[in-house]
N, C-alpha and C positions, 0 to 999 in steps of 0.2 A: 239213172233216169234224167233226161233233159227236160227241165220245165220251163226253160226260157220262153218257148212259144205260148206256153199257158200263162205265164207271167205278163207277156206283151198283151196276150187277149184280155186279161183281167184289168189291165190299165187302160185299154180301150173301152171297155165296158163301163169302167168307173167314170169316164168322161162323158157318158150318155145323159145322165141327169142334167148336166150343165147346157148340153145342146137342147134338151126339152125345155129347160128354163128360158132359153133364148128364142124359142120357136116364134112367139108373137112378134118379136122385133124383126125376124127375117122371113115371116109369113110362110113357113113350111106347111103345104097343105096335109090334113089328116084325112084318110079315106073313110068315107060314111056312104055305103051303098044301099043301106036300108035293110029291113027285114026280108028274109027269102033269098037274097042274092048270094050265091056261092062265092066263097073266097079260097084262094089257094096260097100256100105258104112253102117255101123251100128254105133250108138252113144247113149250116155246119156246126157241128157241136164238138167242142174241145173238152176232154174229160181227164181227170185225175181220180184213181180209184184204189180200193183196197179189197182183196179177195180173202174170205174166211170160210171156216167150216172144217169138219173132220175128214182128214185123208186116211188115217188108220187108227182104230180104237186101241189096239194092242201096243202100238208104239207111242200112243198119245200125240199123234202128229197131225197138225193143222196145215191147211193151204198157207196161212200167214207164216208158218214156221219156214217154209221152202221158197215162197214167192214174195218178193217186196212189193212196193207200191207200183200200181200200174199207170200207164198213160195211153190214151187212144184219141180217136176221133170218130164221128159219125155223119152221115148225111141223112136228113130226113125231109120227108114231104107230107103234107097235111092238105085236106080239103075240109073247109069250115062253113057252116051256115049260121048267119047271125039271127039271134032271138032276142031282141033288146039289147041288155047289157052283156050277154053271154053268147060266145060263139060255140058251137058243138059240131064235132065230126069224127073223122078217122085220120090215122097217120100210118106211114111206113117208115122203118128205120134200118139202115145198115151200119153196123158198127164193126170198128177194129180196135183191139187192145192188146197191149203187151205187158207181162208180168215178168220181171226180171228174176232169174233163180237165186236162191240164197242157200248157203251151207248150213245144214243141220246136223248135229251130233246127238247120238243116242247116250243112254247111261253108261256103257262101256267104252265110249269113245269112237265107235265107228260112225262115219259121216256120209251124208247124201247131198249132192250138189247138182240140182237140175239145170238144164239150160232154160232160156227165155221161153215162157209159154205164149204162144200166139193164139188168140181167140177171135172169132168172128161170130156175129149174131145178125139175124133177121127177124125183126118184130113188127107186129101191126096190132092196132088196137084203137081205143077211142081217146079223144082229146077234147078238153073244155078250156075256154079262155073267158075269164071273168074281167071285164074293163072296170078299173078304178076310176079313171077319167079318160080323156080323149088321147092320152099319151101313155098311161101307165096301166098295166094289167098284171093278173095272175093266171098262170097256166098250169093245168093238171092233166096227167095222161096215166094211162094204164094199159098194157099190152102183153100179148103172148107171142111166142115165136120159137125159133131154133137158135142153138148156140152150136158152134162148130170149133172143136178143139184141134189144133195141129199136133203132130208127133212131138213129144219132148223127150229128148235124150239126157243123159246125165252121168255123172261118176259116182259109184259107191265104193267107199274106201273101207275095207274090212281087215283089221290087224295091220293097217300100214300098206296093204296092197290094193291099189286102184282098179277098179273094173268099170268098163264102159257099158252102160245099160240103157234100155228103154224105160223111162219112168212111167210115161203115159202113152198109149197109142192113139192115133188120129180116130176121133170119134164125134158124134153129134148127140145132142140131147135137147130136152124141152127147157123153155125159160119163161119166167114171168116177171114182168118189169112195172114198177110205178115210179112216178117222180113229180116233181113240182118246181116252177121256175117263176120268178118275177121279171116283167120285161118292160122295155121302153120302146115305143113305136114312133117314128119320125118319118112321116109320109109313107113310102113303101118300105123302108129300112127299119129292122128291129134288132135289138140285142137283149139277151136273157141270161139270168144268172140263177142256178138252183141246184137241186140234188136229185139223185136217183138211188133207188134200192132194187136189186134184182136177185132172184132166186133161180138157179140153174142146175141142171143135172150134172153129175160128176164126169170127169173124164174117164175113159176106159183104162183100166190097169195095164201096165206093161209087164216087165220082168219081175217086179215085186207083186206079191198078192195082198194089195190093199183092199180094205173094205170101205172104201169112200163114200161118204154121205154127200147130198147136194151142196153146192157152194153158194154162199151169200156174197153179193158184191155191192159195197157202197160207193157211191161216185159223187164228185164236186164237179158241176158242168157250166160251161159258158158257151152259149150260142150267138151267132150272128146270121141274119137271113134277109129275105125279101117276102113281103106279102103283097099279093095281087088282088 
């Protein structure tokens, strides 16, 4: 997995507090439209994540056994209404995540190596932003939606003989997501750093009769965007 873009994004986010400290000197305006005026925000989110949960109880096989750390990004849009120090409203999010396949062996030495799993999700829900001061804030969100799994092929090796198989079929399922971020606002620009937790239905079984349970995804997120 290539984390260089995420590392660069983190470095850029780390520099934001210094910009905020210098705001008075350079007179960067802070938006204040008063109670009742709707605000809109759009941002791009970079994400590193891990997926967990039971793929098959009989094999004692988890998602984390066959998929490594994931990377992805998302596009988010929100409409917010200020109510004093708190902005409340709704959001929409489109996300793309990749989980690299890892080789797993059972007790007798047979192995399963899936290809990369591609996951897309569409989420919508509520969002709240608590202003700590004119430049710093805390954001909370919770939403529901649909997660879509692309087909995952792989190689099953039994007694040294490799077989090409379909590990998971293409399918869609329900998802629930919560998260929180701390943010820095500089005029129309903002940056955020936080985490997310998601529960999502399992992908549809392929050639192997898995009794998969819903997956849990924990993510570390960095976002940059514009607020209007």
